[in-house]
All heavy atoms as a GROMACS GRO file, in nm:
protein
  601
    1MET      N    1   9.934   9.307  -0.831
    1MET     CA    2   9.844   9.337  -0.716
    1MET      C    3   9.809   9.483  -0.732
    1MET      O    4   9.883   9.564  -0.779
    1MET     CB    5   9.913   9.310  -0.585
    1MET     CG    6   9.931   9.169  -0.550
    1MET     SD    7   9.937   9.159  -0.374
    1MET     CE    8   9.970   8.981  -0.364
    2LEU      N    9   9.699   9.521  -0.676
    2LEU     CA   10   9.640   9.657  -0.676
    2LEU      C   11   9.660   9.715  -0.535
    2LEU      O   12   9.601   9.656  -0.447
    2LEU     CB   13   9.505   9.659  -0.728
    2LEU     CG   14   9.437   9.798  -0.746
    2LEU    CD1   15   9.511   9.876  -0.846
    2LEU    CD2   16   9.295   9.782  -0.782
    3ASN      N   17   9.720   9.825  -0.521
    3ASN     CA   18   9.730   9.899  -0.395
    3ASN      C   19   9.713  10.042  -0.424
    3ASN      O   20   9.804  10.125  -0.442
    3ASN     CB   21   9.867   9.873  -0.328
    3ASN     CG   22   9.875   9.941  -0.201
    3ASN    OD1   23   9.782   9.998  -0.146
    3ASN    ND2   24   9.994   9.931  -0.139
    4ASN      N   25   9.579  10.084  -0.434
    4ASN     CA   26   9.543  10.219  -0.464
    4ASN      C   27   9.433  10.262  -0.381
    4ASN      O   28   9.338  10.193  -0.353
    4ASN     CB   29   9.503  10.228  -0.612
    4ASN     CG   30   9.485  10.366  -0.662
    4ASN    OD1   31   9.546  10.459  -0.606
    4ASN    ND2   32   9.407  10.389  -0.756
    5VAL      N   33   9.450  10.386  -0.329
    5VAL     CA   34   9.344  10.440  -0.238
    5VAL      C   35   9.323  10.599  -0.264
    5VAL      O   36   9.411  10.664  -0.310
    5VAL     CB   37   9.392  10.428  -0.086
    5VAL    CG1   38   9.514  10.507  -0.054
    5VAL    CG2   39   9.282  10.464   0.009
    6VAL      N   40   9.195  10.633  -0.251
    6VAL     CA   41   9.162  10.775  -0.264
    6VAL      C   42   9.093  10.816  -0.141
    6VAL      O   43   8.992  10.755  -0.091
    6VAL     CB   44   9.070  10.802  -0.388
    6VAL    CG1   45   9.027  10.947  -0.385
    6VAL    CG2   46   9.135  10.757  -0.519
    7LEU      N   47   9.149  10.924  -0.070
    7LEU     CA   48   9.092  10.968   0.063
    7LEU      C   49   9.054  11.114   0.047
    7LEU      O   50   9.130  11.192  -0.012
    7LEU     CB   51   9.196  10.952   0.166
    7LEU     CG   52   9.251  10.812   0.192
    7LEU    CD1   53   9.372  10.814   0.271
    7LEU    CD2   54   9.141  10.728   0.258
    8ILE      N   55   8.947  11.153   0.108
    8ILE     CA   56   8.913  11.300   0.120
    8ILE      C   57   8.894  11.332   0.265
    8ILE      O   58   8.817  11.263   0.342
    8ILE     CB   59   8.779  11.325   0.034
    8ILE    CG1   60   8.800  11.289  -0.110
    8ILE    CG2   61   8.738  11.473   0.057
    8ILE    CD1   62   8.673  11.312  -0.185
    9GLY      N   63   8.964  11.432   0.315
    9GLY     CA   64   8.954  11.468   0.450
    9GLY      C   65   9.010  11.603   0.476
    9GLY      O   66   9.051  11.678   0.379
   10ARG      N   67   9.015  11.636   0.603
   10ARG     CA   68   9.075  11.776   0.642
   10ARG      C   69   9.209  11.760   0.712
   10ARG      O   70   9.222  11.670   0.783
   10ARG     CB   71   8.967  11.848   0.730
   10ARG     CG   72   8.846  11.878   0.656
   10ARG     CD   73   8.764  11.992   0.723
   10ARG     NE   74   8.642  12.024   0.654
   10ARG     CZ   75   8.639  12.111   0.551
   10ARG    NH1   76   8.742  12.178   0.519
   10ARG    NH2   77   8.526  12.139   0.491
   11LEU      N   78   9.290  11.858   0.680
   11LEU     CA   79   9.426  11.860   0.755
   11LEU      C   80   9.409  11.878   0.906
   11LEU      O   81   9.335  11.978   0.943
   11LEU     CB   82   9.516  11.957   0.693
   11LEU     CG   83   9.610  11.911   0.579
   11LEU    CD1   84   9.533  11.878   0.455
   11LEU    CD2   85   9.714  12.003   0.559
   12VAL      N   86   9.479  11.800   0.987
   12VAL     CA   87   9.474  11.810   1.123
   12VAL      C   88   9.565  11.927   1.173
   12VAL      O   89   9.536  11.994   1.273
   12VAL     CB   90   9.503  11.681   1.193
   12VAL    CG1   91   9.517  11.691   1.344
   12VAL    CG2   92   9.410  11.571   1.153
   13ARG      N   93   9.673  11.942   1.108
   13ARG     CA   94   9.766  12.050   1.130
   13ARG      C   95   9.845  12.084   1.010
   13ARG      O   96   9.834  12.022   0.908
   13ARG     CB   97   9.871  12.002   1.243
   13ARG     CG   98   9.958  11.898   1.200
   13ARG     CD   99  10.052  11.835   1.314
   13ARG     NE  100   9.976  11.770   1.424
   13ARG     CZ  101   9.948  11.644   1.422
   13ARG    NH1  102   9.978  11.568   1.322
   13ARG    NH2  103   9.874  11.592   1.520
   14ASP      N  104   9.915  12.200   1.019
   14ASP     CA  105   9.991  12.238   0.904
   14ASP      C  106  10.101  12.132   0.859
   14ASP      O  107  10.157  12.063   0.940
   14ASP     CB  108  10.062  12.372   0.930
   14ASP     CG  109   9.979  12.488   0.945
   14ASP    OD1  110   9.862  12.480   0.898
   14ASP    OD2  111  10.009  12.587   1.012
   15PRO      N  112  10.121  12.123   0.729
   15PRO     CA  113  10.222  12.026   0.680
   15PRO      C  114  10.362  12.068   0.726
   15PRO      O  115  10.390  12.172   0.748
   15PRO     CB  116  10.211  12.045   0.533
   15PRO     CG  117  10.091  12.114   0.499
   15PRO     CD  118  10.054  12.187   0.616
   16GLU      N  119  10.441  11.963   0.743
   16GLU     CA  120  10.580  11.970   0.783
   16GLU      C  121  10.674  11.934   0.670
   16GLU      O  122  10.677  11.824   0.630
   16GLU     CB  123  10.612  11.882   0.904
   16GLU     CG  124  10.532  11.916   1.036
   16GLU     CD  125  10.557  11.820   1.142
   16GLU    OE1  126  10.645  11.736   1.131
   16GLU    OE2  127  10.480  11.824   1.240
   17MET      N  128  10.746  12.037   0.629
   17MET     CA  129  10.837  12.014   0.512
   17MET      C  130  10.983  11.989   0.566
   17MET      O  131  11.027  12.056   0.659
   17MET     CB  132  10.845  12.144   0.422
   17MET     CG  133  10.917  12.133   0.301
   17MET     SD  134  10.845  12.018   0.183
   17MET     CE  135  10.970  12.014   0.062
   18ARG      N  136  11.051  11.894   0.505
   18ARG     CA  137  11.196  11.864   0.544
   18ARG      C  138  11.259  11.810   0.418
   18ARG      O  139  11.197  11.783   0.316
   18ARG     CB  140  11.204  11.771   0.659
   18ARG     CG  141  11.137  11.641   0.635
   18ARG     CD  142  11.147  11.552   0.759
   18ARG     NE  143  11.099  11.417   0.738
   18ARG     CZ  144  10.975  11.374   0.728
   18ARG    NH1  145  10.880  11.462   0.741
   18ARG    NH2  146  10.946  11.257   0.702
   19TYR      N  147  11.394  11.796   0.422
   19TYR     CA  148  11.464  11.750   0.305
   19TYR      C  149  11.558  11.635   0.341
   19TYR      O  150  11.610  11.635   0.456
   19TYR     CB  151  11.554  11.872   0.246
   19TYR     CG  152  11.464  11.976   0.188
   19TYR    CD1  153  11.418  12.086   0.269
   19TYR    CD2  154  11.426  11.974   0.053
   19TYR    CE1  155  11.342  12.184   0.208
   19TYR    CE2  156  11.338  12.076   0.001
   19TYR     CZ  157  11.299  12.183   0.087
   19TYR     OH  158  11.222  12.275   0.030
   20THR      N  159  11.576  11.543   0.249
   20THR     CA  160  11.668  11.431   0.273
   20THR      C  161  11.807  11.489   0.259
   20THR      O  162  11.830  11.598   0.204
   20THR     CB  163  11.648  11.324   0.171
   20THR    OG1  164  11.671  11.367   0.036
   20THR    CG2  165  11.500  11.274   0.174
   21PRO      N  166  11.915  11.401   0.300
   21PRO     CA  167  12.050  11.452   0.275
   21PRO      C  168  12.082  11.479   0.134
   21PRO      O  169  12.173  11.559   0.106
   21PRO     CB  170  12.131  11.340   0.333
   21PRO     CG  171  12.045  11.277   0.432
   21PRO     CD  172  11.897  11.282   0.381
   22ASN      N  173  12.007  11.414   0.044
   22ASN     CA  174  12.038  11.429  -0.100
   22ASN      C  175  11.971  11.552  -0.156
   22ASN      O  176  11.969  11.584  -0.278
   22ASN     CB  177  11.991  11.313  -0.180
   22ASN     CG  178  12.072  11.187  -0.149
   22ASN    OD1  179  12.182  11.200  -0.107
   22ASN    ND2  180  12.021  11.073  -0.171
   23GLY      N  181  11.878  11.627  -0.067
   23GLY     CA  182  11.817  11.740  -0.114
   23GLY      C  183  11.678  11.721  -0.166
   23GLY      O  184  11.612  11.811  -0.213
   24LYS      N  185  11.620  11.600  -0.157
   24LYS     CA  186  11.496  11.570  -0.203
   24LYS      C  187  11.387  11.613  -0.094
   24LYS      O  188  11.403  11.577   0.019
   24LYS     CB  189  11.474  11.420  -0.236
   24LYS     CG  190  11.340  11.394  -0.304
   24LYS     CD  191  11.346  11.244  -0.354
   24LYS     CE  192  11.223  11.228  -0.451
   24LYS     NZ  193  11.233  11.093  -0.516
   25GLY      N  194  11.278  11.683  -0.141
   25GLY     CA  195  11.179  11.740  -0.048
   25GLY      C  196  11.081  11.619   0.000
   25GLY      O  197  11.045  11.537  -0.079
   26VAL      N  198  11.050  11.631   0.127
   26VAL     CA  199  10.950  11.531   0.187
   26VAL      C  200  10.857  11.624   0.279
   26VAL      O  201  10.907  11.696   0.363
   26VAL     CB  202  11.017  11.431   0.277
   26VAL    CG1  203  10.920  11.330   0.338
   26VAL    CG2  204  11.131  11.360   0.203
   27CYS      N  205  10.726  11.605   0.244
   27CYS     CA  206  10.622  11.672   0.322
   27CYS      C  207  10.535  11.579   0.392
   27CYS      O  208  10.478  11.492   0.329
   27CYS     CB  209  10.549  11.766   0.235
   27CYS     SG  210  10.424  11.869   0.318
   28GLY      N  211  10.523  11.594   0.520
   28GLY     CA  212  10.426  11.509   0.602
   28GLY      C  213  10.314  11.582   0.659
   28GLY      O  214  10.327  11.694   0.706
   29PHE      N  215  10.191  11.521   0.657
   29PHE     CA  216  10.074  11.581   0.719
   29PHE      C  217   9.977  11.469   0.755
   29PHE      O  218   9.988  11.360   0.706
   29PHE     CB  219  10.013  11.690   0.628
   29PHE     CG  220   9.978  11.644   0.492
   29PHE    CD1  221   9.849  11.599   0.461
   29PHE    CD2  222  10.068  11.657   0.388
   29PHE    CE1  223   9.817  11.559   0.336
   29PHE    CE2  224  10.041  11.621   0.263
   29PHE     CZ  225   9.920  11.576   0.232
   30THR      N  226   9.880  11.507   0.837
   30THR     CA  227   9.781  11.409   0.882
   30THR      C  228   9.643  11.462   0.843
   30THR      O  229   9.615  11.584   0.853
   30THR     CB  230   9.786  11.392   1.037
   30THR    OG1  231   9.917  11.350   1.072
   30THR    CG2  232   9.676  11.295   1.085
   31ILE      N  233   9.562  11.377   0.783
   31ILE     CA  234   9.426  11.408   0.749
   31ILE      C  235   9.326  11.329   0.833
   31ILE      O  236   9.354  11.216   0.871
   31ILE     CB  237   9.394  11.397   0.600
   31ILE    CG1  238   9.410  11.249   0.555
   31ILE    CG2  239   9.482  11.478   0.516
   31ILE    CD1  240   9.363  11.225   0.412
   32ALA      N  241   9.211  11.401   0.863
   32ALA     CA  242   9.101  11.324   0.933
   32ALA      C  243   8.993  11.295   0.837
   32ALA      O  244   8.940  11.384   0.767
   32ALA     CB  245   9.048  11.417   1.039
   33VAL      N  246   8.959  11.168   0.819
   33VAL     CA  247   8.862  11.117   0.718
   33VAL      C  248   8.743  11.067   0.796
   33VAL      O  249   8.756  10.970   0.875
   33VAL     CB  250   8.923  11.005   0.635
   33VAL    CG1  251   8.816  10.957   0.532
   33VAL    CG2  252   9.044  11.060   0.559
   34ASP      N  253   8.623  11.134   0.772
   34ASP     CA  254   8.508  11.089   0.842
   34ASP      C  255   8.461  10.953   0.793
   34ASP      O  256   8.461  10.924   0.676
   34ASP     CB  257   8.388  11.197   0.824
   34ASP     CG  258   8.410  11.323   0.896
   34ASP    OD1  259   8.473  11.319   1.005
   34ASP    OD2  260   8.358  11.426   0.851
   35ARG      N  261   8.415  10.875   0.884
   35ARG     CA  262   8.351  10.739   0.844
   35ARG      C  263   8.208  10.768   0.798
   35ARG      O  264   8.141  10.857   0.840
   35ARG     CB  265   8.347  10.650   0.967
   35ARG     CG  266   8.489  10.612   1.006
   35ARG     CD  267   8.481  10.507   1.124
   35ARG     NE  268   8.615  10.469   1.158
   35ARG     CZ  269   8.641  10.393   1.259
   35ARG    NH1  270   8.542  10.338   1.328
   35ARG    NH2  271   8.768  10.354   1.287
   36PRO      N  272   8.159  10.689   0.702
   36PRO     CA  273   8.031  10.707   0.640
   36PRO      C  274   7.914  10.659   0.720
   36PRO      O  275   7.804  10.661   0.670
   36PRO     CB  276   8.052  10.630   0.506
   36PRO     CG  277   8.137  10.515   0.539
   36PRO     CD  278   8.231  10.578   0.633
   37PHE      N  279   7.940  10.627   0.846
   37PHE     CA  280   7.832  10.576   0.926
   37PHE      C  281   7.840  10.636   1.071
   37PHE      O  282   7.948  10.689   1.101
   37PHE     CB  283   7.824  10.427   0.932
   37PHE     CG  284   7.958  10.366   0.971
   37PHE    CD1  285   8.001  10.352   1.102
   37PHE    CD2  286   8.053  10.325   0.874
   37PHE    CE1  287   8.119  10.297   1.136
   37PHE    CE2  288   8.165  10.264   0.905
   37PHE     CZ  289   8.201  10.256   1.038
   38THR      N  290   7.740  10.620   1.152
   38THR     CA  291   7.744  10.669   1.290
   38THR      C  292   7.764  10.554   1.385
   38THR      O  293   7.726  10.438   1.355
   38THR     CB  294   7.617  10.746   1.328
   38THR    OG1  295   7.506  10.665   1.305
   38THR    CG2  296   7.604  10.871   1.233
   39ASN      N  297   7.810  10.583   1.505
   39ASN     CA  298   7.836  10.483   1.606
   39ASN      C  299   7.689  10.459   1.682
   39ASN      O  300   7.596  10.515   1.645
   39ASN     CB  301   7.946  10.511   1.705
   39ASN     CG  302   7.921  10.635   1.779
   39ASN    OD1  303   7.803  10.700   1.790
   39ASN    ND2  304   8.024  10.687   1.842
   40GLN      N  305   7.697  10.385   1.785
   40GLN     CA  306   7.571  10.349   1.854
   40GLN      C  307   7.507  10.471   1.924
   40GLN      O  308   7.386  10.480   1.943
   40GLN     CB  309   7.585  10.244   1.964
   40GLN     CG  310   7.623  10.109   1.897
   40GLN     CD  311   7.665  10.007   2.005
   40GLN    OE1  312   7.692  10.034   2.123
   40GLN    NE2  313   7.670   9.878   1.968
   41ASP      N  314   7.589  10.572   1.950
   41ASP     CA  315   7.536  10.697   2.016
   41ASP      C  316   7.489  10.792   1.909
   41ASP      O  317   7.457  10.908   1.946
   41ASP     CB  318   7.652  10.762   2.102
   41ASP     CG  319   7.692  10.670   2.215
   41ASP    OD1  320   7.606  10.597   2.263
   41ASP    OD2  321   7.814  10.673   2.250
   42GLY      N  322   7.504  10.765   1.783
   42GLY     CA  323   7.459  10.856   1.677
   42GLY      C  324   7.565  10.962   1.636
   42GLY      O  325   7.538  11.053   1.568
   43GLU      N  326   7.691  10.938   1.688
   43GLU     CA  327   7.796  11.029   1.650
   43GLU      C  328   7.886  10.978   1.539
   43GLU      O  329   7.903  10.860   1.524
   43GLU     CB  330   7.888  11.054   1.779
   43GLU     CG  331   7.799  11.111   1.894
   43GLU     CD  332   7.892  11.121   2.020
   43GLU    OE1  333   8.000  11.066   2.024
   43GLU    OE2  334   7.845  11.186   2.112
   44ARG      N  335   7.936  11.069   1.459
   44ARG     CA  336   8.027  11.037   1.355
   44ARG      C  337   8.173  11.012   1.419
   44ARG      O  338   8.209  11.098   1.504
   44ARG     CB  339   8.032  11.136   1.256
   44ARG     CG  340   7.914  11.142   1.164
   44ARG     CD  341   7.950  11.120   1.026
   44ARG     NE  342   7.847  11.069   0.950
   44ARG     CZ  343   7.829  11.076   0.819
   44ARG    NH1  344   7.922  11.141   0.754
   44ARG    NH2  345   7.731  11.029   0.750
   45GLU      N  346   8.245  10.924   1.363
   45GLU     CA  347   8.380  10.903   1.402
   45GLU      C  348   8.464  10.935   1.286
   45GLU      O  349   8.418  10.939   1.174
   45GLU     CB  350   8.400  10.762   1.449
   45GLU     CG  351   8.330  10.723   1.582
   45GLU     CD  352   8.353  10.579   1.624
   45GLU    OE1  353   8.427  10.510   1.550
   45GLU    OE2  354   8.307  10.547   1.731
   46ALA      N  355   8.608  10.953   1.305
   46ALA     CA  356   8.693  10.984   1.197
   46ALA      C  357   8.823  10.896   1.219
   46ALA      O  358   8.857  10.853   1.324
   46ALA     CB  359   8.741  11.123   1.204
   47ASP      N  360   8.881  10.870   1.105
   47ASP     CA  361   9.012  10.798   1.111
   47ASP      C  362   9.120  10.907   1.073
   47ASP      O  363   9.097  10.992   0.989
   47ASP     CB  364   9.011  10.696   0.998
   47ASP     CG  365   8.916  10.586   1.032
   47ASP    OD1  366   8.920  10.525   1.141
   47ASP    OD2  367   8.832  10.545   0.941
   48PHE      N  368   9.236  10.892   1.142
   48PHE     CA  369   9.343  10.994   1.124
   48PHE      C  370   9.455  10.919   1.054
   48PHE      O  371   9.513  10.823   1.097
   48PHE     CB  372   9.385  11.042   1.257
   48PHE     CG  373   9.278  11.126   1.328
   48PHE    CD1  374   9.187  11.072   1.413
   48PHE    CD2  375   9.276  11.265   1.302
   48PHE    CE1  376   9.082  11.147   1.475
   48PHE    CE2  377   9.171  11.348   1.365
   48PHE     CZ  378   9.084  11.278   1.450
   49LEU      N  379   9.488  10.969   0.938
   49LEU     CA  380   9.584  10.899   0.852
   49LEU      C  381   9.703  10.993   0.813
   49LEU      O  382   9.688  11.110   0.784
   49LEU     CB  383   9.518  10.856   0.716
   49LEU     CG  384   9.402  10.766   0.742
   49LEU    CD1  385   9.303  10.770   0.626
   49LEU    CD2  386   9.439  10.627   0.773
   50ASP      N  387   9.821  10.943   0.831
   50ASP     CA  388   9.946  11.014   0.793
   50ASP      C  389   9.975  11.001   0.646
   50ASP      O  390   9.963  10.895   0.591
   50ASP     CB  391  10.065  10.948   0.878
   50ASP     CG  392  10.050  10.978   1.023
   50ASP    OD1  393   9.999  11.088   1.063
   50ASP    OD2  394  10.099  10.894   1.104
   51VAL      N  395  10.004  11.111   0.588
   51VAL     CA  396  10.034  11.119   0.439
   51VAL      C  397  10.174  11.176   0.419
   51VAL      O  398  10.218  11.269   0.488
   51VAL     CB  399   9.931  11.210   0.369
   51VAL    CG1  400   9.960  11.220   0.227
   51VAL    CG2  401   9.788  11.157   0.401
   52THR      N  402  10.249  11.113   0.327
   52THR     CA  403  10.384  11.163   0.285
   52THR      C  404  10.388  11.200   0.142
   52THR      O  405  10.347  11.109   0.062
   52THR     CB  406  10.483  11.055   0.330
   52THR    OG1  407  10.478  11.030   0.458
   52THR    CG2  408  10.620  11.110   0.299
   53ALA      N  409  10.429  11.314   0.107
   53ALA     CA  410  10.447  11.353  -0.038
   53ALA      C  411  10.594  11.381  -0.058
   53ALA      O  412  10.669  11.425   0.028
   53ALA     CB  413  10.369  11.476  -0.066
   54TRP      N  414  10.643  11.348  -0.178
   54TRP     CA  415  10.782  11.355  -0.217
   54TRP      C  416  10.798  11.457  -0.330
   54TRP      O  417  10.714  11.482  -0.408
   54TRP     CB  418  10.836  11.220  -0.256
   54TRP     CG  419  10.841  11.125  -0.140
   54TRP    CD1  420  10.743  11.048  -0.098
   54TRP    CD2  421  10.956  11.101  -0.057
   54TRP    NE1  422  10.786  10.976   0.008
   54TRP    CE2  423  10.914  11.002   0.032
   54TRP    CE3  424  11.079  11.145  -0.056
   54TRP    CZ2  425  11.000  10.950   0.125
   54TRP    CZ3  426  11.169  11.094   0.042
   54TRP    CH2  427  11.136  10.997   0.134
   55GLY      N  428  10.921  11.511  -0.336
   55GLY     CA  429  10.962  11.592  -0.446
   55GLY      C  430  10.892  11.729  -0.463
   55GLY      O  431  10.861  11.788  -0.370
   56LYS      N  432  10.850  11.756  -0.590
   56LYS     CA  433  10.793  11.876  -0.627
   56LYS      C  434  10.651  11.884  -0.559
   56LYS      O  435  10.608  11.991  -0.516
   56LYS     CB  436  10.772  11.890  -0.782
   56LYS     CG  437  10.707  12.014  -0.822
   56LYS     CD  438  10.797  12.131  -0.808
   56LYS     CE  439  10.736  12.245  -0.882
   56LYS     NZ  440  10.802  12.378  -0.844
   57LEU      N  441  10.583  11.771  -0.552
   57LEU     CA  442  10.447  11.762  -0.487
   57LEU      C  443  10.453  11.800  -0.339
   57LEU      O  444  10.370  11.870  -0.286
   57LEU     CB  445  10.385  11.624  -0.504
   57LEU     CG  446  10.251  11.607  -0.431
   57LEU    CD1  447  10.146  11.703  -0.500
   57LEU    CD2  448  10.211  11.463  -0.455
   58ALA      N  449  10.565  11.760  -0.278
   58ALA     CA  450  10.594  11.795  -0.136
   58ALA      C  451  10.597  11.948  -0.120
   58ALA      O  452  10.544  11.995  -0.024
   58ALA     CB  453  10.718  11.722  -0.086
   59GLU      N  454  10.673  12.008  -0.200
   59GLU     CA  455  10.690  12.160  -0.196
   59GLU      C  456  10.558  12.228  -0.226
   59GLU      O  457  10.526  12.324  -0.156
   59GLU     CB  458  10.801  12.206  -0.293
   59GLU     CG  459  10.937  12.157  -0.259
   59GLU     CD  460  11.035  12.188  -0.355
   59GLU    OE1  461  11.009  12.262  -0.455
   59GLU    OE2  462  11.148  12.145  -0.347
   60THR      N  463  10.478  12.183  -0.311
   60THR     CA  464  10.348  12.229  -0.346
   60THR      C  465  10.258  12.219  -0.224
   60THR      O  466  10.187  12.314  -0.185
   60THR     CB  467  10.284  12.166  -0.462
   60THR    OG1  468  10.373  12.178  -0.575
   60THR    CG2  469  10.157  12.229  -0.502
   61CYS      N  470  10.254  12.097  -0.164
   61CYS     CA  471  10.174  12.080  -0.038
   61CYS      C  472  10.206  12.175   0.076
   61CYS      O  473  10.122  12.230   0.141
   61CYS     CB  474  10.187  11.938   0.003
   61CYS     SG  475  10.103  11.820  -0.102
   62ALA      N  476  10.346  12.188   0.098
   62ALA     CA  477  10.382  12.269   0.203
   62ALA      C  478  10.347  12.417   0.179
   62ALA      O  479  10.324  12.490   0.271
   62ALA     CB  480  10.543  12.259   0.217
   63ASN      N  481  10.350  12.464   0.042
   63ASN     CA  482  10.318  12.603   0.018
   63ASN      C  483  10.172  12.641   0.020
   63ASN      O  484  10.136  12.748   0.050
   63ASN     CB  485  10.382  12.637  -0.108
   63ASN     CG  486  10.536  12.640  -0.108
   63ASN    OD1  487  10.591  12.670  -0.002
   63ASN    ND2  488  10.597  12.614  -0.219
   64HIS      N  489  10.089  12.536  -0.015
   64HIS     CA  490   9.946  12.567  -0.037
   64HIS      C  491   9.852  12.517   0.063
   64HIS      O  492   9.732  12.549   0.064
   64HIS     CB  493   9.906  12.533  -0.174
   64HIS     CG  494   9.985  12.604  -0.282
   64HIS    ND1  495   9.958  12.734  -0.318
   64HIS    CD2  496  10.076  12.562  -0.360
   64HIS    CE1  497  10.039  12.771  -0.408
   64HIS    NE2  498  10.111  12.672  -0.446
   65LEU      N  499   9.887  12.417   0.142
   65LEU     CA  500   9.799  12.351   0.242
   65LEU      C  501   9.820  12.411   0.378
   65LEU      O  502   9.921  12.448   0.416
   65LEU     CB  503   9.814  12.208   0.239
   65LEU     CG  504   9.795  12.130   0.109
   65LEU    CD1  505   9.815  11.980   0.129
   65LEU    CD2  506   9.650  12.152   0.056
   66SER      N  507   9.710  12.406   0.460
   66SER     CA  508   9.713  12.454   0.598
   66SER      C  509   9.602  12.378   0.674
   66SER      O  510   9.518  12.310   0.624
   66SER     CB  511   9.695  12.605   0.603
   66SER     OG  512   9.567  12.639   0.553
   67LYS      N  513   9.615  12.389   0.809
   67LYS     CA  514   9.528  12.327   0.892
   67LYS      C  515   9.384  12.353   0.856
   67LYS      O  516   9.341  12.470   0.831
   67LYS     CB  517   9.555  12.369   1.038
   67LYS     CG  518   9.456  12.301   1.141
   67LYS     CD  519   9.491  12.352   1.280
   67LYS     CE  520   9.402  12.295   1.381
   67LYS     NZ  521   9.428  12.331   1.521
   68GLY      N  522   9.295  12.246   0.858
   68GLY     CA  523   9.159  12.265   0.832
   68GLY      C  524   9.116  12.257   0.688
   68GLY      O  525   8.994  12.247   0.644
   69ARG      N  526   9.217  12.262   0.596
   69ARG     CA  527   9.189  12.264   0.449
   69ARG      C  528   9.142  12.126   0.411
   69ARG      O  529   9.194  12.021   0.445
   69ARG     CB  530   9.321  12.295   0.378
   69ARG     CG  531   9.312  12.308   0.234
   69ARG     CD  532   9.277  12.448   0.191
   69ARG     NE  533   9.262  12.462   0.050
   69ARG     CZ  534   9.335  12.524  -0.030
   69ARG    NH1  535   9.440  12.594   0.014
   69ARG    NH2  536   9.312  12.532  -0.155
   70LEU      N  537   9.041  12.121   0.324
   70LEU     CA  538   8.983  11.994   0.269
   70LEU      C  539   9.076  11.943   0.151
   70LEU      O  540   9.103  12.033   0.057
   70LEU     CB  541   8.840  12.013   0.215
   70LEU     CG  542   8.770  11.890   0.170
   70LEU    CD1  543   8.748  11.788   0.282
   70LEU    CD2  544   8.641  11.925   0.107
   71VAL      N  545   9.128  11.826   0.155
   71VAL     CA  546   9.204  11.773   0.052
   71VAL      C  547   9.165  11.636   0.003
   71VAL      O  548   9.101  11.565   0.075
   71VAL     CB  549   9.354  11.765   0.099
   71VAL    CG1  550   9.416  11.899   0.130
   71VAL    CG2  551   9.364  11.679   0.221
   72ALA      N  552   9.198  11.604  -0.121
   72ALA     CA  553   9.182  11.470  -0.167
   72ALA      C  554   9.323  11.416  -0.196
   72ALA      O  555   9.407  11.481  -0.258
   72ALA     CB  556   9.103  11.474  -0.300
   73VAL      N  557   9.346  11.288  -0.152
   73VAL     CA  558   9.479  11.230  -0.169
   73VAL      C  559   9.453  11.095  -0.237
   73VAL      O  560   9.366  11.020  -0.204
   73VAL     CB  561   9.534  11.197  -0.024
   73VAL    CG1  562   9.666  11.125  -0.043
   73VAL    CG2  563   9.558  11.325   0.059
   74SER      N  564   9.538  11.085  -0.346
   74SER     CA  565   9.531  10.952  -0.424
   74SER      C  566   9.674  10.901  -0.415
   74SER      O  567   9.771  10.970  -0.434
   74SER     CB  568   9.490  10.985  -0.563
   74SER     OG  569   9.504  10.875  -0.645
   75GLY      N  570   9.682  10.773  -0.383
   75GLY     CA  571   9.812  10.714  -0.367
   75GLY      C  572   9.798  10.560  -0.324
   75GLY      O  573   9.702  10.496  -0.360
   76ARG      N  574   9.906  10.512  -0.258
   76ARG     CA  575   9.903  10.374  -0.208
   76ARG      C  576   9.923  10.366  -0.065
   76ARG      O  577   9.988  10.464  -0.005
   76ARG     CB  578  10.010  10.294  -0.287
   76ARG     CG  579  10.146  10.345  -0.261
   76ARG     CD  580  10.253  10.269  -0.352
   76ARG     NE  581  10.381  10.322  -0.335
   76ARG     CZ  582  10.481  10.272  -0.253
   76ARG    NH1  583  10.445  10.163  -0.175
   76ARG    NH2  584  10.596  10.329  -0.252
   77ILE      N  585   9.881  10.262  -0.003
   77ILE     CA  586   9.897  10.252   0.144
   77ILE      C  587  10.031  10.168   0.162
   77ILE      O  588  10.060  10.069   0.098
   77ILE     CB  589   9.783  10.164   0.198
   77ILE    CG1  590   9.648  10.247   0.188
   77ILE    CG2  591   9.803  10.124   0.341
   77ILE    CD1  592   9.530  10.178   0.242
   78GLN      N  593  10.101  10.225   0.252
   78GLN     CA  594  10.236  10.154   0.277
   78GLN      C  595  10.251  10.140   0.436
   78GLN      O  596  10.214  10.228   0.509
   78GLN     CB  597  10.350  10.243   0.230
   78GLN     CG  598  10.484  10.183   0.247
   78GLN     CD  599  10.594  10.257   0.179
   78GLN    OE1  600  10.566  10.336   0.085
   78GLN    NE2  601  10.712  10.242   0.223
   0.00000   0.00000   0.00000
């Protein structure tokens, strides 16, 4: 089966870095992804998606990302 997604959106808030009891890094953040169409009132809507990064990528995200930053996320939906 294929479970792959690519999302482009802006961070809603600064990433939150934490560590598991084994010392593995976990970074969580939320991105707002605009929908490609408008609603009946002519306004754009957005979907808010939670993202989790692990290990070295988590540390990189925590160090370099901040609220409002445009990011592209490639991964799987869980």
